[in-house]
ROMILUM-636256 format. One line per field, with one value per atom (N, C-alpha, C): residue number from 1; atom name; x negated, y, z. Coordinates in nm, 3 decimals. Each point is the difference from the previous one (the first is absolute). Layout:
BEGIN
k	c(NUM:...) .
a	c(CA:...) .
east	c(X:...) .
north	c(Y:...) .
up	c(Z:...) .
//
This chain:
BEGIN
k	c(1:1:1:2:2:2:3:3:3:4:4:4:5:5:5:6:6:6:7:7:7:8:8:8:9:9:9:10:10:10:11:11:11:12:12:12:13:13:13:14:14:14:15:15:15:16:16:16:17:17:17:18:18:18:19:19:19:20:20:20:21:21:21:22:22:22:23:23:23:24:24:24:25:25:25:26:26:26:27:27:27:28:28:28:29:29:29:30:30:30:31:31:31:32:32:32:33:33:33:34:34:34:35:35:35:36:36:36:37:37:37:38:38:38:39:39:39:40:40:40:41:41:41:42:42:42:43:43:43:44:44:44:45:45:45:46:46:46:47:47:47:48:48:48:49:49:49:50:50:50:51:51:51:52:52:52:53:53:53:54:54:54:55:55:55:56:56:56:57:57:57:58:58:58:59:59:59:60:60:60:61:61:61:62:62:62:63:63:63:64:64:64:65:65:65:66:66:66:67:67:67:68:68:68:69:69:69:70:70:70:71:71:71:72:72:72:73:73:73:74:74:74:75:75:75:76:76:76:77:77:77:78:78:78:79:79:79:80:80:80:81:81:81:82:82:82:83:83:83:84:84:84:85:85:85:86:86:86:87:87:87:88:88:88:89:89:89:90:90:90:91:91:91:92:92:92:93:93:93:94:94:94:95:95:95:96:96:96:97:97:97:98:98:98:99:99:99:100:100:100:101:101:101:102:102:102:103:103:103:104:104:104:105:105:105:106:106:106:107:107:107:108:108:108:109:109:109:110:110:110:111:111:111:112:112:112:113:113:113:114:114:114:115:115:115:116:116:116:117:117:117:118:118:118:119:119:119:120:120:120:121:121:121:122:122:122:123:123:123:124:124:124:125:125:125:126:126:126:127:127:127:128:128:128:129:129:129:130:130:130:131:131:131:132:132:132:133:133:133:134:134:134:135:135:135:136:136:136:137:137:137:138:138:138) .
a	c(N:CA:C:N:CA:C:N:CA:C:N:CA:C:N:CA:C:N:CA:C:N:CA:C:N:CA:C:N:CA:C:N:CA:C:N:CA:C:N:CA:C:N:CA:C:N:CA:C:N:CA:C:N:CA:C:N:CA:C:N:CA:C:N:CA:C:N:CA:C:N:CA:C:N:CA:C:N:CA:C:N:CA:C:N:CA:C:N:CA:C:N:CA:C:N:CA:C:N:CA:C:N:CA:C:N:CA:C:N:CA:C:N:CA:C:N:CA:C:N:CA:C:N:CA:C:N:CA:C:N:CA:C:N:CA:C:N:CA:C:N:CA:C:N:CA:C:N:CA:C:N:CA:C:N:CA:C:N:CA:C:N:CA:C:N:CA:C:N:CA:C:N:CA:C:N:CA:C:N:CA:C:N:CA:C:N:CA:C:N:CA:C:N:CA:C:N:CA:C:N:CA:C:N:CA:C:N:CA:C:N:CA:C:N:CA:C:N:CA:C:N:CA:C:N:CA:C:N:CA:C:N:CA:C:N:CA:C:N:CA:C:N:CA:C:N:CA:C:N:CA:C:N:CA:C:N:CA:C:N:CA:C:N:CA:C:N:CA:C:N:CA:C:N:CA:C:N:CA:C:N:CA:C:N:CA:C:N:CA:C:N:CA:C:N:CA:C:N:CA:C:N:CA:C:N:CA:C:N:CA:C:N:CA:C:N:CA:C:N:CA:C:N:CA:C:N:CA:C:N:CA:C:N:CA:C:N:CA:C:N:CA:C:N:CA:C:N:CA:C:N:CA:C:N:CA:C:N:CA:C:N:CA:C:N:CA:C:N:CA:C:N:CA:C:N:CA:C:N:CA:C:N:CA:C:N:CA:C:N:CA:C:N:CA:C:N:CA:C:N:CA:C:N:CA:C:N:CA:C:N:CA:C:N:CA:C:N:CA:C:N:CA:C:N:CA:C:N:CA:C:N:CA:C:N:CA:C:N:CA:C:N:CA:C:N:CA:C:N:CA:C:N:CA:C:N:CA:C:N:CA:C:N:CA:C:N:CA:C:N:CA:C:N:CA:C:N:CA:C:N:CA:C) .
east	c(-10.839:0.113:0.048:0.008:0.043:-0.096:-0.130:-0.100:0.021:0.028:0.023:0.122:0.108:0.121:-0.029:-0.075:-0.036:-0.084:-0.096:-0.083:0.085:0.090:0.088:0.090:0.057:0.087:-0.080:-0.120:-0.085:-0.037:-0.035:-0.036:0.118:0.117:0.119:0.035:-0.013:0.029:-0.097:-0.126:-0.101:0.034:0.038:0.039:0.123:0.097:0.121:-0.032:-0.087:-0.037:-0.077:-0.087:-0.075:0.092:0.100:0.095:0.075:0.034:0.069:-0.093:-0.128:-0.096:-0.022:0.013:-0.027:0.117:0.112:0.116:-0.027:0.036:-0.021:0.112:-0.001:0.099:0.105:0.103:0.105:-0.019:0.004:-0.005:0.139:0.073:0.136:-0.008:0.049:-0.010:0.141:0.031:0.129:-0.021:0.081:-0.012:0.127:-0.016:0.112:0.016:0.115:0.028:0.015:0.065:0.035:0.119:-0.014:0.101:0.114:-0.015:0.110:-0.008:0.109:0.001:-0.024:-0.057:-0.032:-0.138:-0.012:-0.130:-0.049:-0.133:-0.067:-0.105:-0.031:-0.115:-0.107:-0.116:-0.109:-0.115:-0.060:-0.117:-0.109:-0.124:-0.113:-0.110:-0.058:-0.109:-0.129:-0.094:-0.121:-0.127:-0.103:-0.137:-0.069:-0.123:-0.073:-0.019:-0.001:-0.018:0.125:0.119:0.123:0.068:-0.038:0.069:-0.008:0.114:0.014:-0.047:-0.007:-0.048:0.100:0.115:0.096:0.073:0.054:0.075:-0.088:0.064:-0.072:-0.024:-0.061:-0.022:0.129:0.092:0.135:0.095:0.110:0.097:0.140:0.087:0.137:0.091:0.129:0.096:0.135:0.081:0.137:0.088:0.128:0.094:0.002:0.001:0.003:0.133:-0.005:0.117:-0.022:0.097:-0.013:-0.028:-0.104:-0.037:-0.130:0.005:-0.117:-0.001:-0.119:-0.017:-0.121:-0.009:-0.115:-0.057:-0.131:-0.075:-0.080:-0.018:-0.075:-0.108:-0.123:-0.113:-0.033:0.013:-0.021:-0.135:-0.052:-0.124:-0.118:-0.013:-0.111:-0.120:-0.110:-0.123:-0.068:-0.078:-0.071:-0.088:-0.006:-0.082:0.038:-0.056:0.028:0.081:0.114:0.095:0.052:0.069:0.074:0.134:0.102:0.134:0.033:0.065:0.057:0.149:0.084:0.145:0.063:0.106:0.071:0.144:0.083:0.140:0.013:0.009:0.010:0.148:0.051:0.143:0.047:-0.083:0.043:-0.050:-0.061:-0.045:-0.088:-0.092:-0.093:-0.136:-0.009:-0.119:-0.125:0.020:-0.115:0.044:-0.097:0.027:0.024:0.107:0.029:-0.046:-0.049:-0.057:0.066:0.005:0.043:-0.108:0.030:-0.098:-0.123:0.016:-0.113:-0.083:0.036:-0.076:0.054:0.102:0.058:0.092:0.001:0.087:0.148:0.080:0.145:0.068:-0.065:0.061:-0.070:0.076:-0.055:-0.107:-0.102:-0.108:-0.065:-0.080:-0.080:-0.116:-0.104:-0.110:-0.027:-0.069:-0.042:-0.106:-0.028:-0.101:0.057:-0.089:0.037:0.031:0.116:0.034:-0.074:-0.053:-0.070:0.035:-0.046:0.022:-0.094:0.047:-0.081:0.022:-0.063:0.017:-0.054:0.067:-0.050:-0.126:-0.079:-0.119:0.017:-0.070:0.005:-0.049:-0.105:-0.057:0.102:0.083:0.098:0.125:0.021:0.122:-0.021:-0.122:-0.027:0.046:0.033:0.034:-0.044:-0.014:-0.048:0.115:-0.009:0.089:-0.086:0.043:-0.075:0.083:0.020:0.069:0.140:0.054:0.135:0.085:0.130:0.093:-0.001:0.022:0.004:0.138:0.044:0.123:-0.040:0.015:-0.040:0.122:0.000:0.109:-0.057:0.073:-0.037:0.123:-0.023:0.109:-0.031:0.096:-0.016:0.023) .
north	c(13.325:-0.066:0.079:0.134:0.084:-0.015:-0.010:-0.014:-0.131:-0.108:-0.130:0.004:0.062:0.013:0.084:0.107:0.087:-0.075:-0.077:-0.080:-0.103:-0.065:-0.100:0.064:0.115:0.070:0.041:0.053:0.041:-0.120:-0.111:-0.121:-0.051:-0.007:-0.046:0.095:0.129:0.097:-0.015:-0.027:-0.021:-0.122:-0.110:-0.120:0.025:0.074:0.029:0.084:0.099:0.082:-0.080:-0.089:-0.083:-0.095:-0.053:-0.091:0.072:0.128:0.077:0.029:0.023:0.027:-0.120:-0.121:-0.121:-0.044:0.069:-0.038:0.027:-0.096:0.015:0.078:0.001:0.075:-0.096:0.058:-0.076:0.012:-0.115:-0.003:-0.045:0.094:-0.026:-0.025:-0.117:-0.041:-0.016:0.081:-0.008:-0.066:-0.102:-0.073:0.023:0.051:0.027:-0.117:0.000:-0.094:-0.144:-0.018:-0.134:-0.043:-0.110:-0.038:-0.084:-0.055:-0.079:0.009:-0.042:-0.001:-0.140:-0.087:-0.136:-0.002:-0.075:-0.021:0.117:0.011:0.100:0.073:0.120:0.072:-0.009:-0.052:-0.027:0.095:0.053:0.085:-0.044:0.009:-0.032:0.103:0.041:0.096:-0.081:0.024:-0.082:0.082:-0.068:0.050:-0.072:0.037:-0.068:-0.149:-0.036:-0.141:-0.085:0.061:-0.079:0.014:0.099:0.028:-0.118:-0.047:-0.112:-0.134:-0.007:-0.122:-0.057:0.063:-0.048:0.116:-0.023:0.108:0.120:0.116:0.123:0.015:0.110:0.026:0.047:0.053:0.034:-0.042:-0.064:-0.049:0.037:0.033:0.033:-0.033:-0.008:-0.025:0.061:0.023:0.047:-0.076:-0.008:-0.059:0.085:-0.068:0.072:0.072:0.118:0.079:0.056:-0.019:0.052:0.150:0.041:0.141:0.027:0.021:0.046:-0.055:-0.037:-0.042:0.070:0.002:0.061:-0.099:-0.015:-0.079:0.096:-0.034:0.086:-0.082:0.050:-0.057:0.100:-0.043:0.090:-0.025:0.104:-0.006:-0.050:0.053:-0.035:0.085:-0.065:0.070:0.055:0.106:0.054:-0.105:0.006:-0.094:-0.001:-0.095:-0.016:-0.127:0.011:-0.111:-0.009:-0.108:-0.018:-0.062:0.033:-0.055:-0.101:-0.108:-0.096:-0.010:0.013:0.001:-0.096:-0.069:-0.087:-0.019:-0.028:-0.031:-0.152:-0.060:-0.145:-0.039:-0.011:-0.024:-0.133:-0.103:-0.131:-0.027:0.098:-0.006:-0.121:-0.032:-0.109:0.053:0.131:0.066:-0.015:-0.009:-0.005:0.050:0.040:0.044:-0.122:0.006:-0.108:0.043:-0.097:0.030:-0.081:0.059:-0.071:-0.101:-0.089:-0.101:0.063:0.122:0.067:0.084:-0.005:0.072:0.137:0.047:0.131:-0.009:0.101:-0.002:0.000:-0.078:-0.002:0.109:0.044:0.096:0.135:0.106:0.136:0.019:0.079:0.026:0.135:0.046:0.122:-0.005:0.074:0.022:0.150:0.042:0.140:0.020:0.123:0.029:-0.014:-0.009:-0.011:-0.145:-0.022:-0.134:-0.021:-0.119:-0.032:-0.143:-0.039:-0.138:-0.090:-0.119:-0.092:0.021:-0.083:0.011:0.132:0.057:0.125:-0.025:0.104:-0.008:0.098:-0.026:0.091:0.138:0.005:0.128:0.086:-0.063:0.077:0.032:-0.072:0.016:0.077:0.029:0.056:0.146:0.035:0.136:0.020:0.124:0.032:0.039:-0.046:0.042:0.082:0.122:0.087:0.020:0.123:0.028:0.057:-0.003:0.050:-0.110:0.000:-0.097:0.010:-0.113:-0.005:-0.043:0.056:-0.043:-0.032:-0.126:-0.045:-0.051:0.016:-0.048:-0.091:-0.110:-0.095:-0.035:-0.049:-0.042:-0.141:-0.091:-0.136:0.004) .
up	c(14.591:-0.064:-0.121:0.015:-0.111:-0.117:0.031:-0.104:-0.076:0.071:-0.063:-0.091:0.045:-0.082:-0.124:0.017:-0.111:-0.104:0.045:-0.091:-0.073:0.070:-0.061:-0.105:0.030:-0.096:-0.122:0.019:-0.111:-0.089:0.063:-0.075:-0.083:0.060:-0.073:-0.114:0.022:-0.106:-0.115:0.030:-0.104:-0.084:0.064:-0.075:-0.085:0.052:-0.076:-0.123:0.014:-0.115:-0.103:0.043:-0.094:-0.074:0.069:-0.065:-0.110:0.023:-0.104:-0.116:0.025:-0.106:-0.090:0.052:-0.076:-0.087:0.010:-0.080:-0.148:-0.084:-0.143:-0.066:-0.131:-0.077:-0.058:-0.057:-0.067:-0.150:-0.067:-0.147:-0.046:-0.061:-0.048:-0.150:-0.043:-0.140:-0.058:-0.100:-0.068:-0.135:-0.029:-0.127:-0.080:-0.123:-0.090:-0.098:-0.066:-0.109:0.047:0.115:0.046:-0.084:-0.075:-0.099:0.055:0.121:0.058:0.152:0.064:0.146:0.055:-0.080:0.045:0.065:0.108:0.063:0.082:0.006:0.081:-0.082:0.043:-0.053:0.109:-0.039:0.094:-0.030:0.105:-0.015:0.095:-0.045:0.087:-0.020:0.111:0.003:0.015:-0.091:-0.006:0.015:0.052:-0.004:-0.116:-0.027:-0.107:0.030:0.127:0.038:-0.022:0.003:-0.013:-0.135:-0.080:-0.126:-0.096:-0.048:-0.093:0.060:0.134:0.065:0.099:0.019:0.097:0.064:0.120:0.067:0.026:0.006:0.030:0.148:0.037:0.142:0.067:-0.083:0.045:-0.112:0.038:-0.098:0.048:-0.095:0.035:-0.117:0.027:-0.107:0.038:-0.103:0.018:-0.098:0.031:-0.096:-0.126:-0.113:-0.127:-0.017:-0.058:-0.033:-0.139:-0.088:-0.135:0.005:-0.070:-0.004:0.071:0.133:0.073:0.141:0.050:0.139:0.057:0.133:0.067:0.102:-0.004:0.097:0.086:0.128:0.090:0.070:-0.008:0.074:0.110:0.126:0.114:0.065:0.062:0.077:-0.084:-0.121:-0.089:0.038:0.030:0.037:-0.125:0.010:-0.116:-0.067:-0.132:-0.075:-0.146:-0.074:-0.142:-0.018:-0.068:-0.013:-0.143:-0.028:-0.125:0.036:-0.078:0.021:-0.109:0.038:-0.094:0.033:-0.102:0.016:-0.097:0.042:-0.093:0.043:-0.100:0.023:-0.003:0.117:0.015:-0.007:-0.123:-0.019:0.057:-0.005:0.050:0.143:0.063:0.140:0.031:-0.092:0.029:0.048:0.023:0.053:-0.085:-0.130:-0.091:-0.137:-0.080:-0.136:-0.088:-0.078:-0.095:-0.139:-0.079:-0.131:-0.110:-0.119:-0.121:-0.037:-0.092:-0.042:-0.066:-0.055:-0.064:0.099:0.129:0.102:0.036:-0.070:0.029:0.122:0.085:0.119:-0.039:0.074:-0.019:0.082:0.107:0.091:-0.011:0.028:-0.007:0.107:-0.034:0.094:-0.031:0.094:-0.019:0.098:-0.031:0.093:0.004:0.103:0.005:-0.107:-0.033:-0.101:-0.140:-0.096:-0.140:-0.038:-0.058:-0.050:-0.131:-0.018:-0.123:-0.040:-0.117:-0.043:0.078:0.032:0.078:0.148:0.080:0.145:0.054:0.099:0.059:0.082:0.017:0.085:0.116:0.107:0.114:-0.040:-0.079:-0.044:-0.074:-0.084:-0.076:0.083:0.110:0.080:0.130:0.036:0.133:0.014:0.124:0.038:0.144:0.040:0.134:0.092:0.123:0.107:0.096:0.028:0.091:0.128:0.038:0.126:-0.017:-0.124:-0.024:-0.062:0.035:-0.059:-0.151:-0.066:-0.146:-0.047:-0.112:-0.067:-0.145:-0.039:-0.132:-0.076:-0.132:-0.086:-0.107:-0.026:-0.102:-0.082:-0.119:-0.088:-0.050:0.022:-0.054:-0.149) .
//
């Protein structure tokens, strides 16, 4: 009986340790230069398969606050990702555009901003085994 209890305790301890090992990291994203407190600031974490094609693999939002806001992505597994961020002032959950195709709402992506639509290659960054703190400016 003692042997059975010992085996059961060892098995449960092994599962508990593995569960802790599988926990991902936290990606904390601070966005500066929020020009109004209207609407929400939306962030999405993307893989190459989801970038510029719809919702990310993780999505979050916070109420907009003039100045600076912070978004947090928890339990992110290691990999290569890109961030897309926008200030959705009218809360319609999409980017609004001028008649000439220019965005009406503030936005940013990870990586280098360039003219024209962003690409995953220019926006990608790596998540490893340590928490990340990133800063962006609209």
